[in-house]
N, C-alpha and C positions, 0 to 999 in steps of 0.2 A: 406392836399393837397393843392398845389397851385392853385391860381385862373386860371392860364392858363391851367393847367390839367383839371380843373372843368369844364372849358368852352368848352373842346373836349368832354365831356361825353355826351351820348344821355340823353333825358329829363328823361326817366325812371330812368337812372342811377343817375342823379342829385338827383331827389327826394329821391331815397334810400340812397344816401349819406347824404344828408342833415338830414333825419329822423335818421339815426344811428350815424352821426358824428357832426352834427350841434347842436346848441342850439337855442330854439325859444325865440326870444325876446318878441315879441307880435303879435297881429293880429288886423288889422281894416277892417271895413265893409264900403263899399261904396253903391251905388245904384245898381250896377250891379256885383261887385267883392267883394270877399273876399281877402285880401292880408295879407300874413305871412312874416314876417323879421325872418331870420335866422342869427346867428353868426358862422362865420367859424373862422380858425386860424387867418387870418389877412385880412379877407373880410367880407361883409354882402351879404346876397342872399334874394331878394324877390321873392316870388311865388304868382302869380295871379291867382284865381280861378273863374270862372264864376260862379255865383250864380243860373242861370238857368239850365245850362248844368251840373254842378259840374265838368268841365273839365279844366285843368290847361291850361291857355292861354299864360302865359309868366313866364319865369324864368330868373331873371335879376341879375347880380352881381353888387353890388354898392360898389364902392371903397371909396366914399365920407361919412364921418360920419354924414353929414347934414340930411342923410335919416333917422336918429334915432329921429330926432324932431317929426315927424309926428306919430311916434309909441309911443313915451313917454309922449305924451299929455294925453294918456288916463290911464297911469300907476298910481295906488295909492299909495303913499308913506307914508301914514299915519302910523306910528308905534307906536302911544300913547296907543293903546290896548296892545301892548307887554311889556310896562313898568310896572315894579312891584312897587306898591306903599307901 
């Protein structure tokens, strides 16, 4: 799906499409939100979930790959345990 078509979907349809067709990159936690980053065909989508109400407060299409930086900071890429000795 192209981002223009994604943007026309309802919030419920966006969430359904992300879960069925997107790939989750990572999740981060702030004081008041959980934020998840999904990768779609040619764009990224952030979902903001309020920690207190557990409601989605925002779904934002991100076209700039700079958004990856804040999610990749917490990714553990240590593969030493996978290497056979």
